[in-house]
N, C-alpha and C positions, 0 to 999 in steps of 0.2 A: 560495521554492523547496521543492518536495516533498522529504521526507527519509525514509529507511528506517533503522531502528536496526540495530545489529549483531545483536541477537537475532532480529529479523525476517529479516534476510539469511541467517542460519544456517538458519532454518526453511525459507526459500524454496529454498535449496540442497538441503536434505534432501528436500523434496517433489519437486524436479526429479529427484534421483537415484532416488527410489522410483517415480516415474511414467515414467521413461525419457525425460524431456524436457530432459536436460542440453544446454546450449548455446542453448536458447530463452530469449527474454526473458519476464519477467513483465509482462503487460499489465494496466493499471489503467484503470478507468472510474469515474466518479462522477456521480450524477444528483441534483440538488437537488429535493426535493419541494416542493409548494405551501406546506407548513408550515415550510419552511426546513431540515428535517432532510435528511441526505444518505445515499443508498444507494451502496454500493461494490460493484464487481464486479472480479474478478481471475482470471486464468488464463494459462497459458503459451501464447505465440503467436509468430508470425513478426513480424519488424520491418518497418515500412513507412517509405518515404522521408521522409514528413512528420512522423514521430513525434518527440516530445520524449524524449530518452534521458537516463537518470539511472544513474550507476554508484555502487553502494553496497556496499562491502565485498565486491567481486567479483561482485555480482549486477547484471544489467542490468534496469532497470525502464523500460518505455515507456508513453507515453500519447499519445492523439491530442490535437492542439492545442485542441480544444473543451473538454477537461477541465482545462486548465492553470489557469484562474482559480479554480475551486472547490477544486483540490488545492494551490494555491500555497503555503500555509503549513502544510499538513498533515504529520503524522508517522505513519508506519506502524510499529507495534511488535508484538511477539509476547510475550504475558504469560500468567502463571498467575493465574486469578481466585481469589477467596476460596473458592469451592467446589472448587478443585483443577483445574478445566477449563483447558486451554491454548487460546488462540486469538489470531488477529490482531485488533488494535484500531487504530482511526484516531483520532488526536487532531487535530481540525480546528477552528480558531477560526471558520470560516465556518458551522459547525453551531450552531444556537441552544441545543442541549443540551450544548455543549462545556464541560468542566470541566478545567482544567489538571491534568496528572498530579501526584500527590503526590510530593514529594521523599523518597527513601529514605535 
């Protein structure tokens, strides 16, 4: 099952507040490329009847059923990179470039 970390959920809430999209779900999509790598898309959107819904720390994440397989064991996190930049990252064992996160 797809998971969202507490840090990612907090950033999603902050983004919703800043953009005036409170109450909307965060929609995720993932496309696997020919080389096996995965591109991720996300944005606030209305819910659809056939969506898979995930509640994570008070944030609703939705995805269309066709993305369930590629996102099944993925984890969305919000991290600070070595250069100080903050961004969302996806840890997904389905991606051939996947490296498990380092334990802190």
